[in-house]
N, C-alpha and C positions, 0 to 999 in steps of 0.2 A: 628391273629397269635395264634396258639395253642402251648402249652408247655407241655412236658412230662418230668418227673423226674424219673430217675432210676439209680441204680448202674450198672456198667458194668466192664468187665474184660479186661485187656490189655494182649494180647497174647504174647508168647515168641518172636514172629516176630514183636512186637510193634504195632499191630493193635487192634482197639477197637472192642470188641465182644458184640453186643447188645443182650439182652434177646429176645427170639422169640415173646413174647407178645407185645413188643414195635416195633419190626421190622415190624409186620403185620399192625401197625397203620401208618407207614411212607409212604409218597408218593413215587412212583417210578419215576426215571429219572428227579428228581428235586433237586435243591440245597436246603440245610437246614442249619440253624445256630445251633451251639452247644456251650455250655459253659462247660468247663471241670474243676472240682474242685478236687484238690489233697490234701489229709490231710497232714498237716505238722507234724513234730516230736512234740509230746506233751511235754510241759514243766511240771515239777512236780508241785504239788499243792503248795508246800512251795515256789518254785521260783515264782509262779504266785502271791502269797500273798506279797512276797518281792517287786516285780515289782510294784504292785498296791500301796503298802505303799509309795514307793519312788515317784510315780506319784502324789499321793494325797498330799504328803508333799509339793512338789514343786508347785502344783496348788494353795495351800494356801499361798505361799510365795508372798508377794506383794512388790511393789516399796517402800512403807513406811518402810518395814523391812530392807532395805539396810543401814539404819543408824547404824545398829549393825555390819556391815561389815567394818566400818572405824576404824582405830586405834586411 
């Protein structure tokens, strides 16, 4: 199986527009598989650090630490 990676445009009609240099490489009258990756809204760097801090804190929290949760 061959793989080609390229960016492409989605037209106002909702169709994918492949660049000509990729189109000429594709077989005619055959089914192909495609993976479409759409960028998500980017989070700010500050929000990313905050999320990472919280994740790392809870990753370091062990069962032995639950003794501090009791009254």
